[in-house]
Every structure is written in C-alpha cells, then in structure tokens.
C-alpha positions as CSV (number, residue, x, y, z in Angstrom):
1,M,0.0,0.0,0.0
2,L,1.4,3.4,-1.0
3,L,-0.1,6.7,0.0
4,K,0.4,10.0,-1.6
5,I,1.3,12.9,0.7
6,G,-2.3,14.4,0.5
7,E,-3.8,11.0,1.5
8,L,-1.4,10.5,4.4
9,A,-2.1,14.0,5.7
10,S,-5.8,13.4,5.5
11,R,-5.6,10.1,7.4
12,T,-3.3,11.4,10.1
13,G,-4.7,14.9,10.7
14,L,-1.4,16.5,9.8
15,T,-0.9,19.2,7.2
16,I,1.0,18.6,3.9
17,R,3.3,21.4,5.0
18,T,4.2,19.5,8.2
19,L,5.0,16.3,6.2
20,H,7.2,18.4,3.8
21,H,9.0,19.7,6.9
22,Y,9.5,16.2,8.3
23,D,11.0,15.2,4.9
24,K,13.2,18.2,4.8
25,I,14.8,17.6,8.3
26,G,15.1,13.8,7.6
27,L,12.5,12.8,10.3
28,L,10.2,11.1,7.8
29,K,11.3,10.5,4.3
30,P,9.0,8.8,1.8
31,S,10.1,5.3,0.7
32,A,9.3,5.9,-2.9
33,R,8.4,8.5,-5.6
34,S,6.0,8.3,-8.4
35,E,7.0,8.7,-12.0
36,A,5.8,12.2,-11.8
37,G,8.0,12.8,-8.7
38,Y,5.2,12.7,-6.0
39,R,6.1,11.4,-2.6
40,L,4.8,7.9,-1.8
41,Y,4.6,6.5,1.7
42,D,4.5,2.7,2.5
43,R,3.4,0.8,5.6
44,S,6.8,1.3,7.3
45,D,6.6,5.1,6.7
46,I,3.1,5.2,8.2
47,K,4.2,3.2,11.2
48,R,7.1,5.6,11.7
49,L,4.8,8.5,11.5
50,H,2.5,7.1,14.2
51,H,5.6,6.7,16.4
52,I,6.5,10.3,15.7
53,Q,3.0,11.5,16.6
54,A,3.0,9.4,19.8
55,L,6.4,10.9,21.0
56,R,5.2,14.4,20.1
57,R,2.3,14.0,22.5
58,L,5.0,13.7,25.2
59,D,6.0,17.3,24.2
60,L,9.4,16.2,22.9
61,S,11.1,18.4,20.4
62,L,11.5,17.1,16.8
63,A,15.2,16.6,17.4
64,E,14.5,14.5,20.5
65,V,11.9,12.5,18.6
66,G,14.4,11.8,15.8
67,D,17.1,10.7,18.2
68,L,14.7,8.3,19.9
69,I,13.3,6.8,16.7
70,N,16.8,6.5,15.1
71,G,18.2,4.9,18.2
72,A,20.7,7.8,18.7
73,S,19.4,8.4,22.2
74,G,20.2,5.3,24.3
75,D,18.8,6.6,27.6
76,L,15.0,6.6,27.2
77,H,14.6,6.9,31.0
78,S,16.4,10.2,31.1
79,V,14.2,11.6,28.4
80,I,11.1,10.5,30.2
81,D,12.4,11.9,33.5
82,E,13.1,15.2,31.9
83,Q,9.6,15.3,30.7
84,I,8.2,14.5,34.1
85,S,10.4,17.2,35.6
86,G,9.1,19.7,33.1
87,L,5.5,18.7,33.8
88,D,6.1,19.1,37.5
89,Q,7.4,22.6,36.9
90,Q,4.4,23.4,34.8
91,I,2.1,22.0,37.5
92,A,3.9,24.0,40.2
93,Q,3.6,27.2,38.1
94,S,-0.1,26.6,37.5
95,M,-0.7,26.0,41.2
96,E,1.2,29.1,42.1
97,L,-0.9,31.1,39.6
98,R,-4.1,29.6,41.0
99,D,-3.0,30.5,44.5
100,R,-2.1,34.0,43.5
101,L,-5.4,34.6,41.7
102,Q,-7.3,33.1,44.7
103,Q,-5.5,35.4,47.1
104,L,-6.0,38.3,44.8
105,S,-9.7,37.6,44.6
106,G,-10.0,37.5,48.4
107,V,-8.1,40.7,48.8
108,L,-10.2,42.5,46.2
109,K,-13.5,41.2,47.6
110,A,-12.5,42.6,51.0
111,K,-12.1,46.1,49.4
112,S,-15.5,47.5,48.4
113,E,-14.5,49.3,45.2
114,P,-10.9,48.3,44.2
115,N,-9.5,50.6,41.5
116,L,-6.9,49.7,39.0
117,E,-4.0,51.1,41.0
118,Y,-5.0,49.0,44.1
119,W,-5.4,45.9,41.9
120,L,-2.0,46.3,40.3
121,S,-0.2,47.1,43.6
122,T,-1.7,44.1,45.2
123,L,-0.7,41.9,42.3
124,E,2.9,43.3,42.3
125,M,3.2,42.7,46.1
126,M,2.2,39.0,45.6
127,S,4.6,38.6,42.7
128,L,7.4,39.9,44.8
129,I,6.5,37.6,47.7
130,G,6.5,34.7,45.3
131,K,10.1,35.7,44.2
132,Y,11.5,35.4,47.7
133,F,9.3,32.8,49.5
134,S,8.6,29.2,48.5
135,R,5.1,28.1,47.9
136,D,5.1,26.2,51.2
137,E,6.3,29.3,53.1
138,I,3.5,31.3,51.5
139,L,0.9,28.7,52.4
140,H,2.3,28.7,55.9
141,M,2.0,32.5,56.2
142,R,-1.6,32.2,55.0
143,E,-2.4,29.5,57.6
144,L,-1.1,31.9,60.2
145,E,-3.1,34.8,58.6
146,L,0.1,36.5,57.7
147,Q,-0.9,37.8,54.2
148,A,1.7,40.6,53.9
149,K,-0.5,43.1,52.0
150,S,-3.4,43.2,54.5
151,K,-1.2,43.0,57.5
152,L,0.9,45.9,56.4
153,E,-2.2,47.9,55.9
154,T,-3.9,47.1,59.2
155,H,-0.9,46.9,61.6
156,M,1.9,48.8,60.0
157,S,0.4,51.7,58.0
158,P,0.0,53.9,61.1
159,L,3.5,53.1,62.2
160,I,4.9,53.8,58.7
161,Q,3.1,57.2,58.7
162,A,4.5,58.0,62.1
163,A,8.0,57.0,61.1
164,R,7.8,59.2,57.9
165,S,6.7,62.1,60.0
166,L,9.6,61.7,62.4
167,L,12.0,61.5,59.5
168,D,10.5,64.6,57.8
169,Q,11.1,66.4,61.1
170,K,14.7,65.3,61.2
171,T,14.1,63.5,64.5
172,S,17.1,61.7,66.0
173,P,16.9,58.0,66.7
174,H,18.0,58.9,70.3
175,D,14.7,60.9,70.7
176,H,12.1,59.4,73.0
177,A,9.4,59.5,70.3
178,A,11.7,57.5,67.9
179,K,12.4,54.9,70.6
180,Q,8.8,54.5,71.5
181,L,7.9,54.0,67.8
182,A,10.7,51.4,67.5
183,K,9.2,49.4,70.3
184,E,5.8,49.5,68.7
185,W,7.3,48.6,65.3
186,V,9.2,45.6,66.6
187,L,6.2,44.3,68.5
188,A,4.0,44.7,65.4
189,M,6.5,42.9,63.2
190,S,6.9,40.1,65.7
191,K,3.1,39.5,65.4
192,I,3.1,39.7,61.6
193,M,6.3,37.7,61.1
194,P,7.0,35.6,64.3
195,D,9.2,33.1,62.4
196,P,12.8,34.6,62.2
197,R,13.4,32.7,59.0
198,L,10.5,34.4,57.3
199,L,11.3,37.7,58.9
200,S,14.9,37.5,57.5
201,K,13.6,36.8,54.0
202,F,11.0,39.6,54.4
203,T,13.7,42.1,55.4
204,L,16.0,41.0,52.5
205,M,13.1,41.4,50.1
206,H,12.5,44.9,51.3
207,R,16.1,45.8,51.0
208,K,16.5,44.5,47.5
209,E,13.2,45.6,45.9
210,P,12.8,49.4,45.3
211,S,9.3,48.7,43.9
212,L,8.3,47.1,47.2
213,Q,9.7,50.0,49.1
214,S,7.6,52.3,46.9
215,L,4.5,50.2,47.5
216,S,4.9,49.9,51.3
217,G,6.4,53.3,52.0
218,V,9.2,51.6,53.9
219,D,12.5,52.5,52.3
220,D,16.2,52.0,53.4
221,E,16.2,55.3,55.2
222,M,13.2,54.3,57.3
223,M,14.5,50.8,58.0
224,D,17.8,52.2,59.1
225,F,16.0,54.8,61.3
226,I,14.0,52.1,63.1
227,T,17.0,49.9,63.5
228,Q,19.0,52.8,65.0
229,A,16.1,53.6,67.4
230,S,15.9,49.9,68.4
231,V,19.6,50.0,69.2
232,E,18.9,53.0,71.5
233,V,16.0,51.1,73.2
234,R,18.4,48.3,74.1
235,Y,21.2,50.7,74.9
236,D,19.0,52.4,77.5
237,I,18.3,49.0,79.1
238,Y,22.0,48.0,79.2
239,R,23.0,51.4,80.5
240,K,21.1,50.6,83.8
241,H,23.7,47.9,84.4
242,L,26.8,48.8,82.4
243,S,29.2,51.7,82.2
244,E,29.7,53.8,79.1
245,E,33.1,52.2,78.7
246,E,31.5,48.7,78.6
247,L,28.9,50.0,76.2
248,K,31.2,51.7,73.7
249,Y,31.1,49.0,71.1
250,F,27.5,48.1,71.3
251,R,25.8,50.8,69.1
252,H,28.0,50.3,66.1
253,S,28.1,46.5,66.4
254,F,24.3,46.0,66.8
255,F,23.4,48.3,64.0
256,K,25.9,46.7,61.7
257,N,24.9,43.1,62.6
258,A,21.1,43.5,63.1
259,E,20.2,41.5,60.1
260,S,23.0,38.9,60.8
261,W,21.4,38.3,64.2
262,T,18.0,37.7,62.6
263,R,19.6,35.1,60.3
264,V,21.3,33.4,63.1
265,F,18.1,33.2,65.1
266,S,16.4,31.8,62.0
267,E,19.1,29.1,61.6
268,V,18.9,28.1,65.2
269,R,15.1,27.8,65.0
270,Q,15.4,25.6,61.9
271,K,17.7,23.2,63.8
272,M,15.3,23.2,66.7
273,A,12.5,22.2,64.3
274,L,14.6,19.3,63.1
275,N,14.9,18.2,66.8
276,L,18.7,18.3,66.6
277,P,20.3,18.4,70.1
278,P,22.1,21.6,71.0
279,E,25.5,19.8,70.9
280,H,25.0,18.6,67.3
281,P,27.8,19.8,65.1
282,D,25.4,21.6,62.7
283,V,24.0,23.5,65.7
284,Q,27.5,24.2,67.1
285,A,28.5,25.7,63.8
286,I,25.7,28.2,64.0
287,L,26.4,29.0,67.6
288,I,30.0,29.9,66.7
289,K,28.5,32.7,64.5
290,W,26.2,33.6,67.4
291,R,29.1,33.9,69.8
292,T,31.2,35.8,67.3
293,L,28.4,38.4,66.9
294,F,28.0,38.5,70.7
295,M,31.8,39.1,71.2
296,D,31.8,41.8,68.6
297,A,29.0,43.7,70.5
298,W,31.0,43.8,73.7
299,G,34.5,44.4,72.3
300,N,35.6,40.8,73.1
301,H,35.7,41.7,76.8
302,L,34.9,38.6,78.8
303,P,33.9,40.3,82.1
304,T,31.4,42.5,80.2
305,M,30.0,39.5,78.2
306,L,29.4,37.6,81.5
307,K,27.6,40.6,82.9
308,V,25.4,40.8,79.8
309,R,24.3,37.2,80.1
310,S,22.9,37.9,83.6
311,I,21.3,41.2,82.3
312,H,19.3,39.2,79.8
313,E,17.9,37.1,82.6
314,K,16.7,40.3,84.4
315,E,15.5,42.2,81.3
316,P,13.1,40.2,79.1
317,E,12.4,43.3,76.9
318,L,15.8,42.7,75.4
319,S,14.5,39.5,73.7
320,I,11.6,41.2,71.9
321,G,11.9,41.3,68.1
322,G,14.1,39.5,65.6
323,G,12.5,36.2,66.4
324,L,14.4,35.7,69.6
325,T,12.0,33.6,71.7
326,P,12.5,32.1,75.2
327,S,12.7,28.7,73.7
328,I,15.5,29.7,71.3
329,I,17.4,31.4,74.1
330,S,17.2,28.2,76.2
331,Y,18.2,26.0,73.3
332,A,21.1,28.3,72.4
333,R,22.4,28.5,76.0
334,Q,22.6,24.7,76.2
335,G,24.5,24.7,72.9
336,L,26.8,27.6,73.9
337,A,27.6,25.7,77.2
338,T,28.8,22.8,75.1
339,L,30.7,25.2,72.7
340,E,32.5,26.8,75.6
341,K,33.6,23.5,77.0
342,N,35.4,22.8,73.8
343,Y,36.3,26.4,72.9
344,P,36.3,28.5,76.1
345,L,36.1,32.2,76.0
346,K,39.4,34.0,76.8
C-alpha cells in the first residue's frame, strides 16, 4: 500500500506542510516517488509517522523524537524523567498562579471598590513575595493569617506614617518618640512575622526591591532609622547595668549586625524544628556565629560578656523582636555551654 502525501495528511490529521518539513529535516522521508515525482509512503513510513505522533504527544522536540526513533538516544529513562520534571514545573507554576489569583480575589473582595492602582499594587506585592518565598512558606503564612499586604495595611500603616513624620522632622533615633515608635514597630513585626526565617527573607526582600519600598512606603532610610532607634532602646536598658566604657562597642556593632542576628536566630530555629540536640555539630557551627556576633558587640571583653548574660535574665524586653524567643534562648544557651567546654572564651 502506497499513499500520496495528501492522502497521508488526511488520514493522520497533519498538514502537507508538516510532512514536507519532516521530509526536509530527515525525520520522515517517503520510501518511494511516483514517475511524476510525487512522494509515496508505504506501511513502514506510516508506522514511523505514528511513532513520531506518539512521541510528540510527550511534548518532545522534533530533534529528540528523531534521536529516539533512530536509536541515537540510548537513555530513554532520562528523556522521560526530563519530561516528568518539566511537567512538575508546569504544575507548580499553575498551582502558584491559581494560589495568586485566589488570594487576589479574596483581597479585592475585601475592598468595596478596588480601583486599577490598588489591583496592580496588590498583584505586584504578591509577585514579589513569590520571588523570595517558597510556595510552602506562602501557604504557611496564610495559615497563620500573615498575608503581607493586608497585615501591612492594618498593623503597619499607622507606624509607617509616624516614622515618615519623624524622618521629615529630622528626629534623632535617640529621641524618646523614635524609641517609642521602634518598640511598637518591633512588637507589630513580631506579630506579623514571628518566624525569624520568614522575617529574615522579608527584610531581604524589602532591602533589594525598590518597587516594594515604593508600595509599602518603607525605604532604606526608614529601616535604618527604626534599627537605630531599636539600638537606642536596648542601649537604655543595658545602661542601667553597664558603664559607658563597657557599652562603647554596642551601638555600632548592633546596627551593623542587626540582620545577621536575625539570620542566626532563624538558623537556630530551623535546627530546633529538626529536633537536633544543641550539641549537634550543625548547631554548634551556627552558635559559633552567634558567639562571634556577641563578642563583637562587647569588644571581646569577657567580664562584660558575662555581665550581659545575667542582664538578659533580668531584662526580658531585650529579647523582643528579631525572632528571639525564650525557647530559642534556652536552646542556644545549652549549645553555647557545650561550645565553651570545647572552645572556652578567653
């Protein structure tokens, strides 16, 4: 049985142009030609075409189809695994899009008459969050009712406005109003983002995305101002127990390392969640960073460092913010005790 190209196209649902292309690239060449030069396809050609169509349904490229049919690709498993991986990625992207649209629908329904600007700013906020947080983290935040857009509006907007007002007035971070605002800010953020791992990512996202700073109204200047005022809050507490000489390194060190502290708290919390004992090598490696930051804050002066540890037991306000919870402190102290047995402070 020999079929002309038009007959083959009709039976297979392909176009004549497609069959011409297959011939041109050597994927499917007719076994014969008529006296007039027309392409003629026999049973083996038809069988090969069915194989091509079957493989194309797996979304393989024509080059991959040709390699498989011609036996040039010896690892069929790897080809299939690549296709599965690609489908997994498509599914994940589709689920992410569905989640984003679902969240957007909920946010817009909550606002009586959303305009285009609100719609676009909400969508951009969600897109940025998707860039820095995994899908599981986003779902976790939603479970805890931590949808960043609505929380920023309800909890943070008044504080952001107050911070902008203080900045416009050239208020010093040492000022009582600045320190009071910093306390309220830290408490609000600890409610919005109690997990230091998520807080660390959220802070990084804000630092790196000017468009997010524009949307939220929280720019680098404001973040630095709140951090400096937070340093002053802690400085006032320490000053009740320490001399100015003992405190001389604290301001600079704490401001410089504020985000590093948050990352360390995050890493410790992750190890706690894995139920690793405080003496585990992975935990000890993190606590070395913890101790290095601690030493830097107090000028590597052992007597001062020992004093500060007792101060933290008397002043629970020092633990507010940054994800430093009583459980993390307890866990870290156990690990630090092990660390100091092996590498004592000098």
